[in-house]
N, C-alpha and C positions, 0 to 999 in steps of 0.2 A: 635586490632589498624589498622582504615581502610587503603586501599592502595589506595583508589579514590581520586581522586583528589577534594581538597577543594570546589573547583568550579564546580565540576561534575555535569551535568544537570540530574537532574531525573525527568519524568517524564511521560506525556498520549498522546494516540493518538488516532483520530476517523477519519472519514470521512464525508464531507457534503452530499455524497448522500445515504451513511446510517444512518444516525443522522438528519438529518434537519427538513425531510419533506415541509411542507409546498410550494408542488410541483408547485403551480399557483400564488402563494402568493408574494409579492411584486417586482411582473413584472417579475418572473422570466419565462424563456422559459422550453421547454420540453429538456431532457438531456436523452444520450442513455443508463441509467442507470435505467431512469424509465421506461423503457419498458419492463426493463425483471419481467416475470410470474412465480408465486406462488401461489398452491392451500394447504390451511394449512389441507385441508383433506384428504393431500397424505399422503397414508402408508410408510411406511420407505423404501417401495422399491422402488416407484417411485421418492420419493425423491432425491435416489442416482442416479436414473436414467437423475432425470433434474438439479443435481447439477452442474454447472457452465457451463451450456448447450450452445450448438452453436446456434447461432443466424439463425434463417429462413427469406426467403420472409413471410411466411402466418402469423409466429411470429411476424415479424416485423410489418405488417400489423394489425396483429387484436390487438398489444399495442395499434399505432397511434390511431384508435376509439375506446380505450377505456375511460371512463371519472373515473372510478371510482380508490378506492385506496385496494381496499381488495383483488382481486387478483397482483396486484401491488408492493409489501410492502416499497418499496425504497421511493416511494411517499409519503409516512407516517414517517417514520422512527420513530425520538423517539422526535419529535417534537421539537428537539434542535434549528430552528429557532423561537419557543418563549421562550425555557425554559434554553436556555444560562447564565442567570443572575444568577440562582439556582445554574444551573451547576458548574460555575466558581467558585461560593460559596464553593461550596464541594470540588473542586481541590485546593480552595487557603487554607481549613480547611486543608486537607491531607499533604501542605507543596510543592506541585508542582513546579517544577521549570522552566517545560519546556512544552507546547500544541502544539501539533502536530494535525493541522486540515486541510484541504481542501476547495478550495476555488471554486466556484459551477460557471466554467465561464459560465453559460447560467442565472446566476444571474447579470453578468456584462456585458454582451452579450446576451441577451434572445436569439438572433438567429444566432450568432458567426459574421455573418458577418453587425451587424447593424451598419450604418453610427455613431454612438455615443453611449456611453456607457452608463448603467441604474444606474440612482446617487440612486436609492434606495437599489439596489445591492450595490455599492459601500458605503453606510453611513451603512449597515451593517454591513459589514465589520470592517468598521474604529471603530462602536463602541463596535462590538466585540473585537477587539486587542486594542483598546486602555483601556477595563477595564482588559482585561490581564497585562496589563504594572501597571495599578494601581494597582494593586495585585502583582503586583513582578513575575509575570509567562513570559517569553519568550514566543516570539512567533514563532513557525516552520512553516510553510506556502507551502502547495503541491500544485502548479500552478493546475496541472492535477494530480487528482487520479482518470482513467478512463473515466471519462463522458465527453463529448462532446457535444455540440448543436445538434440536431438531423438533424436541416435543414443543418450543414454542411455536414450532409452524404447522404441527401437528393437532394441536391442541385450541392454537388461538389464530392462527392465520401467519404469523410471522410479524412483520415489519407493517403490515395493514392492521395489525388492530393495535388498540389504544394500551393494551395490555401488555404487550410488550415493552411499549414506553414506559411501564408503570416499572416492570420488571426490570428493564436496565438502567433505569432509573438507583434502582436497589441493587442492584449490581456493581453501580458506578460509587455509592455510598460505601460498600463494602470495601471496595478494595480505596479509596482515600481512607479510612478509619486503620484498617489493617497495615495497608502500604506506604500511607500518605508518606513517612517522612523518608523513606525508601527510591524517590519517585525524584526525579531532579525537572521533568519535564511531561507531561499528560498531551495525549492524542484522543478523543473520545471516539472520531471515525479515520478509518484507513481508505483515503480517494470516494468520500461520500458524492462524489460525481458518477461514481461506477454502476448505479441502481441504473440509471438509463441504457448503458453503453454493454454490462449485463447485469440483467437484473437476477438471476441464481445467487450467485459472490454479492451484486450489490446490498440486494433487498431480498434475498429470500424467496424466490415468486416462481409457483413450477406453472410455466404457460399457457400448455393445454388444458389449465381447472381459470384461466381466468377470460371472462367474457370482452373486458375492457383491458386490454395489456397496458395500456398506456396512462388511463388512468391511474391501473393501480398502481405501477411504477412512482406517478407523484403522488399518490397519495402514501405512498411509503417514503419518499424522500422527505414530505410535511414533516413524517412521524417521526424523519429521522434528526430532523431540523429542530422540532420541538427534545426531543431527545440528546440532542445536541448542548441545547440553552441548561438543560435541566443539567448536564452534566457541568457545564461552565458554575453555574449557580452553588452545585453542592460543592464543588472544587476550594473553590471561593470562598465559602462560608466554614468549613471542617479545616480546610487550609489556606490560612490567609498569606498571600501573597504567593500562592502558587501561581504557574504557565501554565494555560490550557489552550491548545493550538485548535484550528480547525486546516483540512488537507484535501487537497485534491489530486485528481490524476491532470497533470496538464498538456492538454491540448493544442498546443502550437502552430498557429494558420497565416499564411502565408496567401495575397491573392496571386491567384496563378497570373495573370496580368497585369496590366492598369488599367482594363478593361473596366467602365466604374459596376457592371453587374457583379463582376470577382470579388473588389474591393467590400464589396456591401454584404454578399457573401461570408468574406471574412470575417467583417463584426459580428456579420449573425452567428458565424462558428462559432467566436469567442465568447461571445455573451450565450447562448445555450449551453454552448460544451463548457464553459469555464467559469465564466462573471458569476451568471446566476448562484451558480451555490457560497463562490466567496463574498458576492454581496449580502447574502441572508446575513452567514454566519459573521462576517466583518461588520457589516452596516448596521445588522438587526433589524433588513426587511424586505420585503419582496420586491425587486426593482420592475418598473411600471410594463421594461419591453415583453415581463412576464405576460404577462395579457396577451398580447397578440399569441406566444407561443403555446397558450394553454389555448385559446380558441382553435387552431388551425389545428392544436391535435384532440381536439376534442374532451380535453380534461374540464372538472371543474372540482377541483380541492373541497375537502370537508373540511372546516377549523373550528376546533371548539374556543368557546371563548376565556381570553386570556392568554392563547397562543401567540398571537402577534405582539403582545406588550411583555411576554415570557422573551421570546425572542429576541425583540427590541433590547431588553433590560439586561442582556447576558450575552454579549459578544466577546469574540476571542479576542488572547492576547495576543499572539503571533500566527500568522498562516504559513502553511509548509505544503509542498507539492510533490510530486514522481516526475522526475524529465525524462525521458527517451527519444524523443526525437521529432521530429516537426513533420509537417503535411503542407499539400495545397487546396486551398477552396477555390470550388467555380461548378456553376450548373454544368460547364460543359460535359458530356457524358464518355467524350471520347480519351480521356485522361486511363490511364495506365492506374491499378489498382495495387498497392501493396501494402504489408503486414505493419501494425503499431500494437501499442501496448492497450488492452481492451477494445479498439477498433481497428478497421482500416480504414486506408486513406485514399489520397491521389498521389501519386509519387512526384516530387522535385526530379528535376533531371540534372540538376547541380548538386548532389550528394549520394556518396556513398552508403550503402546498404550492410546491415550486420546477416550473419549465417542466414535468419527468421525472416529478413528483410525489411526490419526497421531501418528507416532513415536516420542516419549519421548527423548530426547539426551541432558540432557544440556552440555556436556563436548564437542558435534558437535558445539557447539556456540565458545567457547574457539580455537577449531582447525581450524574456519572458522576465527575466530579475527585474528589469528596470520597467516591467508594466506593470507587475505586480504592485511594487515597494512605490511606483508612481500613482497606482489608485488607490492603494490604502494607507499609503503611511505605517505600517506597520512591521516589525521584525519579520524575517524570512527565514524560513528553514529549508535547505532542499532536503527532503526526509527519502528521497529514493532515487540514483542515479546508477548506472553501469551499461554494462552488456554481454548478452546473451551468446556464448558463443562455443564450439566442440571442441573443446581443450582436449588434447592428449597425454595421457599421463607417461612420460618417455620410463625407458628400462632404468635410468639412476635415478627412477621418482621426481623427478623434476616436471615441471610445465614450464613452459616457453612459450606466454603470452605477452611476445609483445605488441597483438592488437589491442589486450585489454590496455598497456601500459600507454600507446598512442592516446583511447580514448580517453582515460584518466587524465591524461596529462593536459589535453585540450579542454578538456571538459573545467578543471581547476583552471588553469590560465582566464578562461572566460569569464568565471565565478570574481576574478580578482578583479578583472576591468571590470565588471559590475559596481563591485564594493569600490572603487575609482570612482566612477559612475555618481557614487554615492548613496548606494543602495545598502539598509541595515542589514546585511546576511550575517548570521551570528555561528550556523554549522550544516553542515553538510554530512548525511549518511548513504555513504555507499549502498548501494542494494544487492542483496545477497552478499556478503561479505565474505561469508562461508558457501559450498555450494550446497542450495538447497531444491528441493520439486519445483520446478517452475510452475507457479502458478498460473499462466495461459494455456500452458499443453501438457501440463502434469509429466514432464519429462526432465529427468535426472541429467540427461546429456548436452540439455541449455543450462548450461553451467555461467554463473555472474561472478563467484568469489575471487577471493584472492588467495583463497584455502583451499585445497582438492579434497573432495571426498569420495574416498573409493567406492563408488556403487554406482549403478549403472540402472536404466530405465525400468530395468524388470526388479528392482532394488536386488540384486546379487552382487558381493563382491565386500572385501573387509570390514568397510567405513570407514579406514586407517585417512588420517588429515595431513596435507603433504602441503607444503608452502609454494604457491608460483614464483614464478617471476614477478608478479606485481604484487603480490605480498612483500616484497623487500624496496620493491618502488616506492607504495604507497608508506611503505615504516620510515623514509627517507623523507618522504612529504610531507609527513608530520610531524620529524622530527624536527626539521628547516621551518615550519608553520607554511608550508608551500610556496618556497624560494628555489629550494632544489629539487628540481622537477627532471633533470637528465634519466 
């Protein structure tokens, strides 16, 4: 008998920048993810070296002058902008109850500070979300999934500026007024703690243009906290009863040993990498431990009058997070380092790893769910979870991804255990429900989906969709509300 509540929201997630393509169509403006460079001819060493690389002034200039999609994979994605109807049919066939996608700011306001919104962009999302509801699929809309209009960076300095906060608030108000009745759950920021671990993705900083990089990062973060609170405030005013969440990338950490130094390091890692961000969004204040963190980093945030009151009065309705792996906490430099979501960390010898070195830890999901719910007593959503793998499309157009089924099965089991523990978990949107360009590596060959997209790292292929074995498994999981996981 399934422990999942009968109205549990089984779903899938993508990001506009990784899926949509059509980077100049529909009057869309250039956005910051359009500037990320990748060469499909790179060998593995170069791919690793360029993974989630910092933006520099030279890379920025080169990207601004480039007109192609060959070296800029996010400009082509998987053409979701044109294929969304057939893709939604597949989601519906699978029985999906919730679709998480992001809205591209540069489709709504091509430059960010335009006097009026782009009607073509608004109509695109109205059509997309209307069709979701027609098919019985609820909408979980991420307002900002890393990418902002490039003009906001060149004109104002991006998230370093209060001007960007002002234009973000206006963008949110436009979405609430134009799309409000079509969105069931709102998420102002994807993985808001990303600003520290990947400052280009998270807050659009160009590293070699910042004399005080840490200060710039946390100044941007403060502005995003203010923007998050403004989004909550506007949503609750314009859309009474609306649900607005806060999200982080969850970096679950364990003490490497029972040595007190390792235990203390684990506490610090949890506070500085995870809870600082959720404490502000859910508790409405900067936690006391950040004073020491800022002091040691040489950070002195500039706050305007009323910022703290705004944050305090506009906390989130639920919490969401991405969960892919766990890592060890220790000051011992002798541990092997392995890759992970947004950052690398110390390898746990008790865990297996994915093709890209991410440690597979289903029990860590149960642990993190218990920790998050115990700390805040707010409903929780798993907004991302999945495994990137080198899937093979067979001659019969099948993809036999038993490894993905095993990964999903074990994580679903641990979600069920967490619910039995008393956690108010109300939804799960597995990451990359359909293959998209990887955010971390910009590879198409790092596939997460249960639907295969016939396109390679250089963008070549038919772009046809094929159901993987995991598609049929997830369909059965959804139909039985997590009861049949065979």
